[in-house]
Residue frames relative to the residue before (quaternion, step in Angstrom):
aa qw qx qy qz dx dy dz
M 1.0000 0.0000 0.0000 0.0000 0.00 0.00 0.00
P 0.5401 -0.6011 0.4682 0.3575 3.63 -1.08 0.63
D 0.6466 -0.5499 0.3618 0.3854 3.58 -1.16 0.63
E 0.6369 0.5447 -0.3361 0.4299 3.59 0.99 -0.80
I 0.6590 0.4942 -0.3039 0.4787 3.58 1.01 -0.83
L 0.6371 0.5311 -0.3310 0.4500 3.59 0.97 -0.83
E 0.6612 0.4983 -0.3202 0.4605 3.59 0.94 -0.82
M 0.6230 0.5399 -0.3374 0.4545 3.59 1.04 -0.73
A 0.7430 0.4355 -0.2107 0.4624 3.57 1.11 -0.73
T 0.8095 0.3519 -0.1311 0.4513 3.59 1.05 -0.63
S 0.2393 -0.8019 0.5209 0.1684 3.61 1.19 -0.35
I 0.8560 -0.1222 0.0977 0.4928 3.59 -0.99 -0.89
L 0.4857 0.7006 -0.4209 0.3100 3.57 1.23 -0.39
T 0.8120 0.2131 -0.0935 0.5353 3.59 0.98 -0.80
M 0.4596 0.6571 -0.4696 0.3694 3.59 1.15 0.53
D 0.2823 -0.7082 0.6159 0.1984 3.54 -1.27 0.52
D 0.5746 -0.5390 0.4688 0.3994 3.55 -1.30 0.30
P 0.5558 -0.1015 -0.8176 -0.1113 1.57 -2.25 1.06
R 0.5290 0.6519 -0.4279 0.3348 3.61 1.17 -0.37
H 0.6033 0.5655 -0.3633 0.4293 3.60 0.98 -0.76
Q 0.6720 0.5033 -0.3019 0.4517 3.57 0.86 -0.96
K 0.6483 0.5292 -0.3191 0.4448 3.58 0.97 -0.87
V 0.7146 0.4414 -0.2678 0.4720 3.61 0.75 -1.04
R 0.6504 0.5173 -0.3286 0.4488 3.60 0.95 -0.82
K 0.6310 0.5301 -0.3395 0.4534 3.60 0.97 -0.77
L 0.6677 0.5036 -0.3007 0.4584 3.56 0.93 -0.91
V 0.6662 0.4869 -0.3014 0.4777 3.58 0.93 -0.88
S 0.6622 0.5239 -0.3067 0.4394 3.59 0.91 -0.94
S 0.6191 0.6005 -0.3458 0.3695 3.56 1.03 -0.77
V 0.6652 0.5129 -0.3191 0.4389 3.61 1.12 -0.53
F 0.6284 0.5272 -0.3453 0.4560 3.60 1.22 -0.33
T 0.0153 0.8190 -0.5675 0.0832 3.53 0.52 1.26
P 0.6629 -0.4923 0.3583 0.4357 3.64 -1.16 0.35
K 0.6414 0.5269 -0.3262 0.4523 3.59 1.00 -0.79
R 0.6832 0.4708 -0.2958 0.4735 3.60 0.92 -0.87
V 0.6311 0.5263 -0.3381 0.4587 3.60 0.96 -0.78
K 0.6371 0.5204 -0.3256 0.4661 3.60 0.99 -0.81
L 0.6416 0.5181 -0.3186 0.4674 3.59 1.00 -0.83
I 0.6649 0.4986 -0.3075 0.4635 3.59 0.90 -0.90
E 0.6517 0.5105 -0.3194 0.4612 3.61 0.96 -0.82
E 0.6281 0.5122 -0.3337 0.4814 3.60 1.07 -0.67
Q 0.6286 0.5232 -0.3269 0.4736 3.58 1.04 -0.77
I 0.6444 0.5271 -0.3165 0.4546 3.59 0.94 -0.90
A 0.6574 0.5132 -0.3131 0.4543 3.60 0.88 -0.92
N 0.6715 0.4889 -0.2929 0.4735 3.58 0.95 -0.86
Q 0.6473 0.5167 -0.3193 0.4606 3.59 0.97 -0.85
A 0.6463 0.5231 -0.3210 0.4535 3.60 0.92 -0.87
R 0.6435 0.5248 -0.3189 0.4569 3.59 0.96 -0.87
L 0.6903 0.4831 -0.2815 0.4592 3.59 0.88 -0.95
I 0.6170 0.5494 -0.3447 0.4457 3.60 1.04 -0.75
V 0.7052 0.4406 -0.2719 0.4845 3.58 0.86 -0.91
E 0.5952 0.5593 -0.3642 0.4475 3.61 1.04 -0.68
A 0.6588 0.5463 -0.3029 0.4192 3.57 1.02 -0.82
I 0.7636 0.3539 -0.2022 0.5008 3.63 1.13 -0.47
R 0.5264 0.7220 -0.3882 0.2257 3.59 1.13 -0.54
D 0.7018 0.4344 -0.2894 0.4848 3.63 1.16 -0.33
K 0.5390 0.6700 -0.3798 0.3410 3.61 1.27 0.02
G 0.3437 -0.7671 0.4811 0.2491 3.61 0.99 -0.75
E 0.7922 -0.0223 0.0290 0.6092 3.58 1.17 -0.53
V 0.1137 0.7785 -0.6111 0.0866 3.59 -0.93 0.91
E 0.4726 -0.5708 0.5576 0.3741 3.52 -1.36 0.13
F 0.4132 -0.7976 0.3889 0.2045 3.53 -0.25 1.38
V 0.6388 0.5495 -0.3548 0.4051 3.62 0.88 -0.84
H 0.7493 0.4001 -0.2330 0.4734 3.58 0.68 -1.05
A 0.7062 0.4773 -0.2720 0.4466 3.59 1.01 -0.77
V 0.8161 0.2151 -0.0805 0.5303 3.60 1.05 -0.70
S 0.8171 0.3530 -0.2135 0.4027 3.57 0.10 -1.29
A 0.6788 0.4728 -0.3087 0.4695 3.63 1.05 -0.61
R 0.6298 0.5867 -0.3409 0.3781 3.59 1.12 -0.54
L 0.6917 0.5340 -0.3086 0.3756 3.57 0.79 -0.97
P 0.6929 0.4916 -0.3365 0.4061 3.69 0.63 -0.91
L 0.7419 0.4042 -0.2554 0.4702 3.61 0.75 -0.94
W 0.5512 0.5527 -0.4027 0.4781 3.59 1.20 -0.33
T 0.6464 0.5182 -0.3082 0.4676 3.56 0.95 -0.92
I 0.6895 0.4841 -0.2854 0.4569 3.58 0.82 -1.01
S 0.6621 0.5166 -0.3098 0.4459 3.58 0.91 -0.92
E 0.6761 0.4777 -0.2947 0.4773 3.57 0.98 -0.82
M 0.6109 0.5492 -0.3412 0.4570 3.58 1.06 -0.76
I 0.7356 0.4374 -0.2221 0.4672 3.54 0.83 -1.09
G 0.4386 -0.6839 0.4722 0.3420 3.56 1.00 -0.85
I 0.2898 0.7530 -0.5332 0.2543 3.60 1.15 0.60
P 0.4240 -0.7141 0.4855 0.2731 3.63 -0.68 0.99
E 0.6472 -0.5691 0.3408 0.3757 3.57 -1.09 0.69
D 0.6802 0.5015 -0.3109 0.4350 3.61 0.97 -0.73
R 0.6749 0.4453 -0.3010 0.5055 3.63 1.26 -0.04
R 0.5101 0.7049 -0.4089 0.2751 3.61 1.20 -0.30
Q 0.6292 0.5215 -0.3552 0.4539 3.62 1.00 -0.66
E 0.6026 0.5531 -0.3385 0.4652 3.56 1.09 -0.72
V 0.6576 0.5050 -0.2981 0.4730 3.57 0.99 -0.87
V 0.6281 0.5386 -0.3279 0.4559 3.59 0.99 -0.86
E 0.6976 0.4765 -0.2813 0.4551 3.58 0.80 -1.01
A 0.6504 0.5104 -0.3191 0.4633 3.59 1.01 -0.78
A 0.6525 0.5092 -0.3152 0.4643 3.59 0.97 -0.83
N 0.6376 0.5194 -0.3264 0.4659 3.60 1.01 -0.79
A 0.6420 0.5266 -0.3233 0.4540 3.59 1.03 -0.78
M 0.6159 0.5838 -0.3404 0.4049 3.57 1.09 -0.73
V 0.7709 0.3045 -0.1846 0.5282 3.62 1.09 -0.59
G 0.6964 0.4882 -0.2749 0.4485 3.58 1.22 -0.31
W 0.3115 0.8024 -0.4674 0.2015 3.58 1.27 0.31
G 0.6911 0.4592 -0.2894 0.4774 3.62 1.20 -0.30
D 0.6264 0.5517 -0.3222 0.4465 3.58 1.30 -0.11
D 0.5095 -0.6802 0.4355 0.2970 3.59 -0.79 1.03
D 0.6322 0.5412 -0.3427 0.4359 3.60 1.03 -0.73
T 0.6798 0.4859 -0.2845 0.4698 3.57 1.12 -0.66
I 0.7495 0.4112 -0.2411 0.4593 3.58 0.79 -0.97
A 0.1904 -0.8228 0.5165 0.1416 3.61 1.25 -0.44
E 0.8232 -0.1878 0.1605 0.5112 3.59 -0.71 -1.10
S 0.5774 0.6005 -0.3710 0.4103 3.61 1.27 -0.04
D 0.4344 -0.6473 0.5247 0.3420 3.58 -1.15 -0.60
S 0.7138 -0.5041 0.2811 0.3966 3.56 -1.23 0.54
A 0.6839 0.4964 -0.3010 0.4419 3.60 0.81 -1.00
T 0.6620 0.5051 -0.3090 0.4595 3.59 0.96 -0.86
V 0.6415 0.5271 -0.3241 0.4535 3.58 0.96 -0.87
M 0.6766 0.4809 -0.3027 0.4684 3.59 0.88 -0.91
L 0.6655 0.5088 -0.3070 0.4516 3.59 0.89 -0.91
N 0.6430 0.5152 -0.3223 0.4662 3.59 0.98 -0.80
G 0.6326 0.5303 -0.3242 0.4620 3.57 1.07 -0.75
I 0.6443 0.5190 -0.3114 0.4674 3.57 0.98 -0.89
V 0.6701 0.5062 -0.3006 0.4520 3.58 0.87 -0.98
A 0.6594 0.5155 -0.3143 0.4480 3.59 0.92 -0.87
L 0.6781 0.4846 -0.2987 0.4648 3.60 0.92 -0.87
H 0.6420 0.5123 -0.3259 0.4682 3.59 0.98 -0.80
G 0.6545 0.5203 -0.3160 0.4484 3.58 1.00 -0.79
A 0.6567 0.5060 -0.3115 0.4644 3.57 0.94 -0.88
C 0.6744 0.4924 -0.2975 0.4629 3.58 0.96 -0.86
Q 0.6515 0.5233 -0.3323 0.4374 3.60 0.92 -0.84
D 0.6085 0.5499 -0.3509 0.4519 3.58 1.06 -0.68
V 0.6574 0.4835 -0.3088 0.4885 3.59 1.03 -0.77
I 0.6092 0.5520 -0.3478 0.4507 3.60 1.00 -0.80
D 0.6770 0.4924 -0.2911 0.4632 3.57 0.86 -0.99
A 0.6619 0.5092 -0.3067 0.4567 3.58 0.96 -0.85
R 0.6893 0.4821 -0.2917 0.4554 3.61 0.97 -0.81
R 0.5729 0.5536 -0.3890 0.4626 3.58 1.16 -0.40
E 0.6707 0.4793 -0.2826 0.4906 3.55 1.11 -0.75
K 0.8061 0.0005 0.0634 0.5884 3.55 0.93 -0.97
P 0.2714 -0.7889 0.5299 0.1522 3.64 -0.16 1.23
E 0.1165 -0.7675 0.6278 0.0576 3.56 -1.19 0.70
N 0.5624 -0.5788 0.4577 0.3731 3.56 -1.32 0.07
D 0.4568 0.6559 -0.4750 0.3681 3.56 0.54 1.21
L 0.7230 -0.4789 0.2940 0.4018 3.54 -1.34 0.23
I 0.6200 0.5483 -0.3586 0.4317 3.61 1.00 -0.73
T 0.6360 0.5159 -0.3282 0.4708 3.58 0.94 -0.84
A 0.6676 0.4990 -0.2997 0.4643 3.57 0.94 -0.92
L 0.6587 0.5048 -0.3151 0.4605 3.61 0.97 -0.80
L 0.6312 0.5268 -0.3324 0.4622 3.59 1.04 -0.72
R 0.7186 0.4377 -0.2381 0.4851 3.57 1.08 -0.74
A 0.4875 0.7042 -0.4222 0.2969 3.59 1.20 -0.44
E 0.0660 0.7811 -0.6165 0.0733 3.56 -1.01 0.91
V 0.0484 0.7615 -0.6436 0.0595 3.54 -0.92 1.00
D 0.8397 -0.0604 -0.0129 0.5395 3.58 -0.70 1.15
G 0.7147 -0.4751 0.2482 0.4492 3.56 0.98 0.89
Q 0.6049 0.5595 -0.3543 0.4422 3.60 1.26 0.10
H 0.1626 -0.7731 0.6083 0.0770 3.56 -1.17 0.68
L 0.5225 -0.6035 0.4937 0.3449 3.54 -1.30 0.31
T 0.3879 -0.6829 0.5644 0.2544 3.57 -1.10 0.73
D 0.6496 -0.4873 0.3913 0.4329 3.58 -1.27 0.24
D 0.6143 0.5511 -0.3466 0.4458 3.59 1.01 -0.78
E 0.6846 0.4860 -0.2873 0.4612 3.58 0.90 -0.89
I 0.6374 0.5114 -0.3313 0.4717 3.60 1.03 -0.73
R 0.6593 0.5051 -0.3129 0.4608 3.59 0.91 -0.89
A 0.6569 0.5045 -0.3170 0.4621 3.60 0.93 -0.84
F 0.6421 0.5081 -0.3309 0.4690 3.58 1.02 -0.73
F 0.6093 0.5418 -0.3479 0.4628 3.59 1.08 -0.67
V 0.6326 0.5115 -0.3322 0.4773 3.60 0.98 -0.80
L 0.6347 0.5287 -0.3246 0.4607 3.58 0.97 -0.85
L 0.6358 0.5200 -0.3249 0.4689 3.59 0.96 -0.85
C 0.7002 0.4955 -0.2739 0.4350 3.58 0.86 -1.01
V 0.7216 0.4046 -0.2427 0.5066 3.59 1.08 -0.67
A 0.7524 0.3770 -0.2199 0.4933 3.58 0.57 -1.15
G 0.7256 0.4311 -0.2499 0.4746 3.59 1.03 -0.70
N 0.6512 0.5132 -0.3144 0.4624 3.56 1.27 -0.13
D 0.7880 0.3687 -0.2132 0.4446 3.55 0.32 -1.25
T 0.5931 0.5828 -0.3809 0.4044 3.59 1.01 -0.66
T 0.7206 0.4188 -0.2482 0.4937 3.59 0.80 -1.01
K 0.6200 0.5530 -0.3418 0.4393 3.58 0.99 -0.83
Q 0.7164 0.4459 -0.2649 0.4667 3.57 0.80 -0.99
T 0.6232 0.5279 -0.3526 0.4568 3.60 0.99 -0.73
T 0.6303 0.5361 -0.3329 0.4522 3.60 0.98 -0.80
T 0.7032 0.4665 -0.2798 0.4578 3.59 0.82 -0.95
H 0.6550 0.4969 -0.3165 0.4732 3.60 0.90 -0.86
T 0.6584 0.5168 -0.3184 0.4450 3.59 1.00 -0.77
L 0.6087 0.5320 -0.3642 0.4624 3.62 0.98 -0.70
R 0.6508 0.5016 -0.3208 0.4711 3.58 0.94 -0.82
A 0.6751 0.5032 -0.3027 0.4465 3.59 0.89 -0.91
L 0.6848 0.4678 -0.2902 0.4775 3.60 0.93 -0.84
T 0.5813 0.5452 -0.3680 0.4790 3.59 1.21 -0.45
D 0.7081 0.4589 -0.2521 0.4737 3.57 0.95 -0.92
H 0.7647 0.2648 -0.1467 0.5689 3.60 1.23 -0.44
P 0.0854 -0.8570 0.5063 0.0429 3.61 0.53 1.16
A 0.5977 0.5618 -0.3766 0.4305 3.61 1.08 -0.55
Q 0.6580 0.4894 -0.3108 0.4806 3.59 1.04 -0.72
R 0.6015 0.5390 -0.3542 0.4715 3.57 1.08 -0.69
D 0.6676 0.4958 -0.3037 0.4651 3.59 0.90 -0.91
W 0.6251 0.5350 -0.3325 0.4609 3.60 1.03 -0.79
L 0.6524 0.5150 -0.3101 0.4615 3.57 0.95 -0.86
L 0.7185 0.4647 -0.2624 0.4460 3.57 0.82 -0.98
A 0.5533 0.6201 -0.3957 0.3908 3.60 1.18 -0.38
D 0.7816 -0.0088 0.0028 0.6237 3.62 1.18 -0.51
Y 0.1182 -0.8761 0.4616 0.0736 3.53 0.75 1.15
D 0.7026 0.4920 -0.2976 0.4192 3.59 0.68 -1.04
A 0.6958 0.4669 -0.2765 0.4706 3.59 1.00 -0.77
R 0.7717 0.4087 -0.1841 0.4512 3.58 1.05 -0.76
I 0.5603 0.6431 -0.3986 0.3371 3.60 1.12 -0.45
G 0.5901 0.5969 -0.3773 0.3913 3.64 1.02 -0.65
P 0.7187 0.3986 -0.2541 0.5100 3.62 0.69 -1.02
A 0.6075 0.5695 -0.3599 0.4208 3.61 1.05 -0.70
I 0.6233 0.5530 -0.3442 0.4327 3.60 0.98 -0.79
E 0.6076 0.5509 -0.3617 0.4433 3.60 1.04 -0.69
E 0.6686 0.4644 -0.2980 0.4985 3.58 1.06 -0.70
F 0.5664 0.5840 -0.3878 0.4333 3.60 1.08 -0.65
V 0.7432 0.4188 -0.2452 0.4606 3.58 0.72 -1.06
R 0.5945 0.5382 -0.3741 0.4658 3.61 1.09 -0.57
W 0.6899 0.4970 -0.2809 0.4451 3.55 0.82 -1.02
A 0.7051 0.4563 -0.2671 0.4725 3.58 0.90 -0.92
S 0.0024 -0.8152 0.5744 0.0741 3.61 0.96 -0.87
P 0.0323 -0.8687 0.4929 0.0359 3.61 0.73 1.03
V 0.7063 0.2907 -0.2304 0.6029 3.59 1.15 -0.56
M 0.2583 -0.8188 0.4988 0.1181 3.56 -0.47 1.23
T 0.8197 0.0645 0.0197 0.5687 3.58 0.97 -0.84
F 0.0243 0.7598 -0.6488 -0.0334 3.51 -1.33 0.32
R 0.2466 -0.7914 0.5429 0.1346 3.58 -1.08 0.63
R 0.0885 -0.7554 0.6463 0.0629 3.52 -1.20 0.71
T 0.3363 -0.7037 0.5811 0.2323 3.55 -1.29 0.33
A 0.4354 -0.7237 0.4742 0.2487 3.58 -0.70 1.11
L 0.2712 -0.7661 0.5660 0.1384 3.56 -1.00 0.89
E 0.7895 0.1824 -0.0858 0.5797 3.58 1.17 -0.57
R 0.5826 -0.5542 0.4519 0.3863 3.56 -1.27 0.38
F 0.0723 0.8001 -0.5849 0.1118 3.56 -0.88 0.96
E 0.2164 -0.7562 0.5978 0.1547 3.57 -1.17 0.57
L 0.0143 0.7982 -0.5980 0.0706 3.55 -0.80 1.06
G 0.8513 -0.0470 0.0019 0.5225 3.56 -0.64 1.13
G 0.7123 -0.4473 0.2561 0.4765 3.57 1.07 0.71
Q 0.6325 0.5063 -0.3278 0.4859 3.58 1.29 -0.04
V 0.2913 -0.7528 0.5661 0.1676 3.57 -0.76 1.05
I 0.1469 -0.7745 0.6138 0.0434 3.53 -0.82 1.09
E 0.2139 -0.8018 0.5511 0.0874 3.55 -0.67 1.13
P 0.6320 -0.5121 0.3989 0.4232 3.62 -1.20 0.43
G 0.7632 0.3206 -0.2612 0.4965 3.57 -0.87 0.99
D 0.5242 0.6159 -0.4255 0.4060 3.60 1.23 -0.25
K 0.3338 -0.7228 0.5705 0.2018 3.53 -1.10 0.74
V 0.1144 -0.8174 0.5645 -0.0060 3.55 -0.66 1.20
T 0.1853 -0.7944 0.5722 0.0847 3.57 -0.73 1.07
M 0.2278 -0.7485 0.6117 0.1170 3.54 -0.98 0.95
F 0.2019 -0.7783 0.5865 0.0979 3.57 -0.87 0.99
Y 0.2503 -0.8044 0.5242 0.1247 3.56 -0.09 1.32
S 0.5967 0.5739 -0.3684 0.4229 3.59 1.03 -0.70
S 0.6689 0.4824 -0.2886 0.4864 3.56 1.05 -0.81
G 0.6568 0.5272 -0.3134 0.4387 3.57 0.89 -0.93
N 0.6883 0.4850 -0.2775 0.4626 3.56 1.02 -0.81
R 0.7286 0.3251 -0.2345 0.5554 3.58 1.29 -0.05
D 0.2922 0.7660 -0.5060 0.2682 3.55 1.17 0.71
E 0.3503 -0.7840 0.4770 0.1873 3.56 -0.40 1.24
T 0.6098 0.5385 -0.3688 0.4495 3.61 1.21 -0.25
V 0.7259 0.3834 -0.2248 0.5249 3.59 1.27 -0.26
V 0.7819 0.2767 -0.1220 0.5452 3.57 0.96 -0.92
D 0.3681 -0.7114 0.5584 0.2160 3.56 -0.83 1.01
R 0.8333 -0.0157 -0.0416 0.5510 3.59 -0.83 1.04
P 0.0068 0.8815 -0.4720 -0.0087 3.61 0.82 0.97
R 0.7027 0.4549 -0.2802 0.4699 3.61 1.13 -0.48
E 0.5943 0.5179 -0.3798 0.4840 3.55 1.28 0.38
F 0.3849 -0.6820 0.5759 0.2348 3.55 -1.10 0.81
D 0.1553 0.7943 -0.5636 0.1650 3.59 -0.56 1.15
I 0.1963 -0.8248 0.5229 0.0876 3.58 -0.21 1.27
T 0.5882 0.5661 -0.3828 0.4325 3.60 1.24 0.04
R 0.3824 0.7299 -0.4911 0.2825 3.62 1.21 0.06
T 0.1004 0.7695 -0.6264 0.0730 3.55 -0.96 0.90
P 0.4713 -0.3891 -0.7604 0.2199 1.50 -0.91 2.32
G 0.4550 -0.6713 0.5111 0.2849 3.56 -1.31 0.20
P 0.1605 -0.8328 0.5199 0.1020 3.64 0.09 1.20
H 0.2061 0.7530 -0.6097 0.1371 3.56 -1.05 0.77
V 0.3295 -0.7147 0.5709 0.2338 3.55 -1.33 0.20
A 0.2706 0.7229 -0.5720 0.2775 3.56 1.03 0.79
F 0.7517 0.3189 -0.3029 0.4915 3.57 -1.29 0.38
G 0.6700 -0.5504 0.2912 0.4042 3.58 1.15 0.63
G 0.5420 -0.5968 0.4210 0.4158 3.58 1.21 0.16
G 0.6800 -0.4700 0.3484 0.4419 3.58 -1.16 -0.50
G 0.5510 0.6561 -0.4205 0.2985 3.55 -1.22 -0.45
V 0.7778 -0.3969 0.2460 0.4207 3.52 -1.38 -0.03
H 0.7052 0.4437 -0.2700 0.4826 3.60 1.16 -0.43
Y 0.2711 0.7677 -0.5395 0.2147 3.61 1.18 0.34
C 0.6116 -0.6220 0.3526 0.3388 3.56 -0.91 1.01
L 0.4110 -0.7374 0.4952 0.2051 3.53 -0.69 1.20
G 0.7582 0.3788 -0.2009 0.4912 3.59 1.11 -0.63
S 0.2827 0.7999 -0.5003 0.1733 3.60 1.17 0.31
H 0.6573 0.5137 -0.3255 0.4452 3.60 0.97 -0.80
L 0.6443 0.5015 -0.3304 0.4735 3.60 1.10 -0.63
A 0.6141 0.5352 -0.3441 0.4670 3.60 1.04 -0.74
K 0.6669 0.4903 -0.3026 0.4724 3.58 0.94 -0.85
A 0.6208 0.5336 -0.3416 0.4616 3.59 1.05 -0.71
Q 0.6478 0.5135 -0.3182 0.4641 3.58 1.01 -0.78
L 0.6663 0.4926 -0.3052 0.4693 3.59 0.89 -0.90
R 0.6370 0.5314 -0.3208 0.4571 3.57 0.98 -0.86
S 0.7175 0.4643 -0.2594 0.4498 3.59 0.86 -0.97
I 0.6928 0.4895 -0.3108 0.4288 3.60 0.81 -0.91
F 0.6917 0.4484 -0.3061 0.4762 3.62 0.93 -0.73
R 0.5689 0.5538 -0.3935 0.4635 3.60 1.12 -0.47
E 0.6989 0.4662 -0.2810 0.4640 3.59 0.84 -0.93
L 0.6320 0.5397 -0.3395 0.4405 3.59 0.94 -0.83
Y 0.7760 0.3723 -0.2018 0.4675 3.57 0.73 -1.05
T 0.5927 0.5187 -0.3760 0.4882 3.57 1.29 -0.05
Q 0.7655 0.3857 -0.2015 0.4740 3.57 0.82 -1.01
I 0.7958 0.0653 -0.0153 0.6018 3.63 1.01 -0.78
P 0.1161 -0.8839 0.4477 0.0701 3.58 0.63 1.16
D 0.7195 0.4284 -0.2781 0.4705 3.63 1.08 -0.44
I 0.2733 0.7758 -0.5259 0.2165 3.61 1.16 0.44
R 0.0528 0.7966 -0.5965 0.0823 3.56 -0.97 0.90
A 0.4669 -0.6395 0.5320 0.2999 3.54 -1.17 0.65
V 0.0573 -0.7933 0.6059 0.0180 3.58 -0.99 0.83
G 0.7938 0.2664 -0.2153 0.5025 3.55 -1.08 0.74
E 0.6093 -0.5618 0.4251 0.3640 3.51 -1.35 0.07
P 0.4547 -0.6850 0.4899 0.2899 3.60 -1.03 0.70
K 0.3564 -0.6571 0.6028 0.2790 3.53 -1.35 0.23
Y 0.2447 -0.8166 0.5118 0.1063 3.54 -0.47 1.23
L 0.4745 -0.6209 0.5466 0.3010 3.52 -1.31 0.52
V 0.3484 -0.6974 0.5796 0.2374 3.58 -1.02 0.81
S 0.2919 0.7538 -0.5223 0.2717 3.56 -0.37 1.25
T 0.3204 -0.7147 0.5834 0.2148 3.54 -1.19 0.62
F 0.6798 0.5091 -0.2462 0.4669 3.56 1.35 -0.13
I 0.8040 0.2004 -0.0732 0.5550 3.58 0.79 -1.07
N 0.3258 -0.7058 0.5955 0.2024 3.58 -0.97 0.91
G 0.1132 0.8821 -0.4380 0.1316 3.51 0.54 1.28
I 0.1834 -0.7202 0.6573 0.1252 3.51 -1.25 0.67
Q 0.2892 -0.7825 0.5312 0.1478 3.57 -0.66 1.11
E 0.8039 0.0263 0.0171 0.5940 3.57 1.04 -0.77
Q 0.0929 0.7663 -0.6305 0.0817 3.56 -1.07 0.85
R 0.2811 -0.7713 0.5473 0.1633 3.58 -0.51 1.14
C 0.0308 -0.7835 0.6196 0.0353 3.58 -1.12 0.61
E 0.1944 -0.7690 0.6019 0.0924 3.54 -1.26 0.55
F 0.0900 0.7731 -0.6247 0.0633 3.56 -1.25 0.50
T 0.5744 -0.5638 0.4570 0.3785 3.55 -1.30 0.26
P 0.4261 -0.7171 0.4771 0.2767 3.62 -0.62 1.04
R 0.3828 -0.6952 0.5613 0.2348 3.55 -1.16 0.69
C-alpha cells in the first residue's frame, strides 16, 4: 500500500518519533481519569444490555450476538457516531481486516475492499468532526479537537486516522479474544469455576491469559532503520521484519506449558497489546474493561453458557479471527 494509504489506516501504530510522540501525546491527553471512568461505566452498561438481549433465547451465534457488539458499540459511543451510521462503521471495520477472506471480498479484490473500508471510516469520522465544530458534545471527537500539548493540535487527518485505528485495533482484538475465551472456558470448566469463585480478585490475571491464548493479532511488520544482528541474522536498513506474536506467546523458553490454557498463571507473560515500548497499546485498559464486563455479565445472567460445534475461522495472515461460533445456555 502507498504510504498515504497506510497512514490513513494505522495512525500512531506505524509512526516513528518525533511525530509518533507528538500525536500520541495529544491523543493520550484526552483520556483523563474522568473520561476513562465514564467510558468504563458505558462499557459496563453496554455489556449488561447485550447479555440481557440474548438471555431468553437458549442458543445464539456468539460472534454477532455478543463478542462483535461490545467493541464497536463502545467505540461508536466514545466517538459520537450516530446510531444510523453504526452499521456502516461495523461493515467498514470488518473489511479492513477481512481483505484476505473470500467471504469478505466477494466479487471484489483485496486492495479495493481495504480502500473502500478506509474511505467509509474516514467519511463517517469527518462528518462527526464537522458536527462537533458546530456543536461540541461530551465525546472523544470534541476532546480530540480541543486537545493541545505544547501549543500543538491534532489535524483532521490525524483524528480520522486515529478513529480508523480505534475501529480496527480496538474492535477485532477484543472481539476475537472474547470468542476464543468462551471456547477455552467451555473446554476447561474447572478453570471457569475457579474464576467464578472469586471473580473480582481473579479476573485481572485471567485476562492476561485470555489475550495470550487468543493472540488476536498474529503478525505485524516493521521496517529496519539501522543495521542490527538478531539470532545470527543480519538485518539491514530498509529490511522488512515480521514479528509473529502467535509464536512469541507460545515461546517455551518464556512461558511454562505454553500450549495449555491456564488462567492461574502468575505472572502471565505475553506480547499482546504490542509488547512493551513506545508503541504499547494505548487502549489496553479499555480492552481489559470490556473483557471484565462482558464475562461478568455472561456468567451472572447465563452462567451455563458454552460454545458448541466448530467455529468458522476468518482467512487472514493478520487476525486470529472467528467469524461464527454457536453457543448454548439455559434460557432465563
